[in-house]
C-alpha positions in Angstrom: 90.3 206.7 86.2 91.8 204.5 88.8 93.4 201.3 88.0 90.4 199.2 89.1 90.9 196.6 86.4 93.8 195.3 88.4 91.9 194.8 91.6 90.8 191.2 90.8 94.3 190.4 89.7 95.7 191.6 93.0 93.2 189.6 94.9 94.1 186.5 93.0 97.8 187.0 93.8 97.1 187.4 97.5 95.1 184.3 97.5 97.9 182.3 95.8 100.3 183.6 98.4 98.0 182.4 101.2 97.2 185.9 102.5 93.5 185.6 101.9 91.3 182.7 100.9 88.4 182.9 98.5 86.1 181.9 101.3 87.5 184.8 103.5 87.2 187.3 100.7 83.7 186.3 100.1 82.6 186.2 103.6 84.4 189.4 104.8 83.8 191.7 101.8 80.8 190.2 100.1 77.7 192.4 100.7 79.9 195.2 101.8 80.4 194.1 105.4 82.9 196.4 107.0 85.7 194.9 109.2 86.4 196.5 112.6 89.0 199.1 112.7 91.3 199.8 115.6 89.7 202.1 118.1 90.5 205.8 118.3 92.3 206.8 121.4 90.3 209.4 123.4 87.6 209.1 120.9 84.9 211.9 121.2 81.2 211.1 121.1 79.7 211.6 117.7 76.4 212.0 116.1 75.5 210.6 112.6 72.9 210.0 110.1 71.9 209.7 106.6 71.4 213.0 104.8 70.4 214.3 101.3 72.1 217.1 99.5 70.7 219.1 96.6 73.1 219.5 93.6 72.8 220.9 90.1 72.0 217.5 88.9 69.6 216.0 91.5 69.8 214.8 95.1 72.9 213.0 96.6 72.4 210.5 99.3 75.2 210.7 101.9 76.4 209.9 105.4 77.3 212.8 107.8 79.0 212.2 111.2 80.4 214.8 113.5 81.3 215.3 117.1 78.3 215.6 119.3 79.4 218.8 121.0 80.9 222.0 119.6 82.2 222.6 116.1 84.9 220.7 114.1 86.7 221.1 110.8 84.7 219.7 107.9 86.0 216.8 105.8 84.6 215.6 102.5 85.4 211.9 101.8 85.2 210.4 98.3 84.7 206.7 98.2 86.4 204.3 95.8 84.5 202.6 92.9 82.5 200.5 95.4 80.8 203.6 96.5 79.0 204.6 99.8 78.8 201.4 101.9 79.4 200.2 105.5 83.2 200.3 105.2 83.2 203.9 104.2 80.8 204.9 106.9 83.0 203.1 109.4 86.1 205.1 108.0 84.1 208.3 108.3 82.9 207.7 111.8 86.4 206.9 112.9 87.6 210.2 111.6 84.7 212.0 113.3 85.8 210.4 116.5 89.1 212.0 116.1 87.5 215.5 116.0 86.2 216.1 112.4 82.8 216.6 110.8 82.8 214.1 108.0 80.6 213.9 104.9 80.8 210.7 103.0 79.0 210.9 99.7 77.6 208.6 97.1 79.4 209.7 94.0 77.1 207.9 91.7 73.8 209.5 92.9 72.9 210.5 89.4 72.4 206.9 88.5 71.1 205.3 91.7 71.1 205.6 95.4 73.6 203.6 97.6 74.4 200.8 97.7 75.7 200.9 94.1 77.8 197.9 94.5 75.5 194.9 95.0 78.2 192.8 96.7 80.2 195.5 98.2 83.9 195.3 97.6 83.4 191.8 96.1 81.4 193.3 93.3 83.0 192.6 89.8 84.8 195.7 88.6 83.3 195.3 85.2 79.8 195.8 86.7 80.7 199.2 88.1 82.7 200.7 85.3 79.7 202.3 83.6 79.0 204.2 86.8 82.6 205.4 87.1 82.8 206.3 83.4 79.8 208.6 83.7 81.8 211.0 86.0 84.2 213.6 84.6 85.9 216.9 85.4 82.6 218.8 85.2 80.7 216.5 87.6 83.9 216.4 90.0 83.8 220.2 90.1 80.1 220.9 90.4 79.7 218.1 93.1 82.7 219.4 95.1 81.1 222.9 95.2 77.7 221.6 96.2 79.2 219.3 99.0 81.5 221.9 100.4 78.7 224.4 100.4 76.5 221.9 102.3 79.2 221.4 104.9 79.4 225.1 105.4 75.7 225.2 106.1 76.1 222.9 109.1 76.3 224.3 112.6 78.7 221.4 113.5 81.3 222.6 110.9 83.8 225.3 112.0 83.8 228.1 109.6 87.0 229.7 110.8 89.0 226.5 109.9 89.8 225.0 106.5 88.1 222.0 105.1 89.9 218.7 104.3 89.1 216.2 101.5 90.3 212.7 101.0 89.6 210.2 98.2 90.3 206.4 97.7 91.1 205.0 94.3 88.9 206.9 91.8 88.2 209.4 94.6 91.9 210.5 94.7 91.6 212.7 91.5 88.2 213.9 92.7 89.8 215.0 95.9 92.4 216.9 93.9 89.7 218.6 91.9 87.8 219.5 94.9 90.7 221.7 96.0 90.6 223.3 92.6 86.9 223.8 92.6 86.8 225.5 96.2 90.4 226.7 96.7 89.4 229.3 99.4 88.0 226.6 101.7 90.0 223.4 101.1 93.2 223.4 103.1 94.2 219.7 102.9 94.0 217.0 100.3 94.7 213.3 100.8 94.7 210.5 98.1 95.1 206.9 98.9 95.9 204.5 96.1 94.3 207.2 93.8 94.4 206.5 90.1 94.3 209.0 87.3 96.1 211.7 89.4 98.5 212.5 86.5 97.5 212.8 82.9 99.2 214.5 79.9 96.2 217.0 79.6 96.2 220.6 80.8 93.2 219.8 83.1 95.1 216.8 84.8 94.0 216.6 88.4 97.6 217.1 89.7 98.1 220.3 87.8 94.8 221.7 88.9 95.5 220.9 92.5 99.0 222.3 92.4 97.5 225.8 91.7 95.8 225.9 95.0 97.0 226.7 98.5 96.3 223.3 100.0 98.7 220.8 101.5 98.8 217.3 100.2 99.2 213.7 101.2 99.6 211.1 98.4 99.9 207.5 99.5 100.7 205.2 96.5 100.3 201.5 96.4 103.5 199.6 95.7 102.0 197.8 92.6 100.6 201.0 91.2 104.1 202.4 91.5 105.4 199.5 89.5 102.8 200.0 86.8 103.5 203.8 86.6 106.9 204.4 88.1 107.3 207.9 87.0 104.0 209.2 88.4 105.5 210.0 91.9 108.2 211.9 90.3 105.9 214.0 88.3 103.8 214.7 91.5 106.9 215.6 93.5 108.3 217.9 90.8 104.9 219.6 90.1 104.2 220.3 93.8 107.7 221.5 94.5 107.6 223.9 91.6 104.3 225.2 92.9 105.8 225.5 96.4 103.0 223.3 97.8 103.7 221.1 100.9 103.3 217.5 99.8 104.1 214.1 101.3 104.3 211.6 98.5 105.2 208.1 99.4 105.1 204.6 97.9 103.7 202.1 100.6 105.8 199.0 100.4 103.9 195.8 100.2 100.5 197.6 99.8 98.5 196.6 96.9 96.0 198.8 95.1 92.9 199.3 97.4 94.8 198.5 100.6 93.0 201.1 102.9 89.3 200.2 103.1 88.8 197.4 105.7 86.5 195.5 103.4 89.0 195.3 100.6 90.3 192.0 99.6 93.8 193.4 99.8 93.3 195.3 103.0 96.7 195.8 104.7 96.2 196.8 108.3 99.8 197.9 109.1 100.1 200.0 106.1 96.4 201.3 106.4 97.2 202.4 109.9 100.4 204.2 108.7 98.3 206.0 106.1 95.7 206.8 108.8 98.4 208.3 111.0 99.8 210.4 108.2 96.3 211.7 107.4 95.6 212.8 111.0 99.1 214.5 110.9 98.1 216.4 107.7 94.7 217.5 109.1 96.1 218.3 112.4 98.6 220.7 110.7 96.5 222.1 107.8 93.1 222.4 109.4 94.2 223.7 112.8 
């Protein structure tokens, strides 16, 4: 589970430093309003829409966006605890404009359709923890297989190229397990301020992911590194022993949750750095 209980603490610290006011936080992220992201250079025209995916446990509501012409590598995007919302759709569309067929899912579909966070990224974490705690290794694995299978049924997804997966916060370990669930299809995995990547259990997400043939990008928030300073070392050692390419970096000055544009701790320079590294990973691993 990600370190979401620190999210409000981080917001308060930023407010105290004058980096964000309570009014700005409420106006910009209340109700899940997504901020504008920098435009994609040479963006391709895309087609998007809401879709429903059948799984072993029901029907998942999701957002699918892809280049309007031809085929593209598929990408499965796992949201943070605030779920499927405008900000995640915006991030998915930006990736599609860069040449990928992107599926953004509602990980909490078993409980309710999106939106699952009534006030978007301003929703109190305590209100959402029951949803997050209802997910586990089994749901991660079965959902990953269903969603990757659905992507492979789409005419816009290239079947001769590997699929990528990326997760934010609680989505980080789910992305790791996606590679473990469908190792023959997933070629690239990215985690941004992921929590719960490393545990002391045999089924730890990092151990499962290291047994695949994927390449990895792990972007760690500075304050998450302060709370768990040995985690990056465990990740580096595990992937090195498995001979898996892995870029693991602590993002200086970036607080937990810094990537989504509706986050109260959104850090555009560091989010853009992470975005660039994501494109580099996909450009290499999904080529």
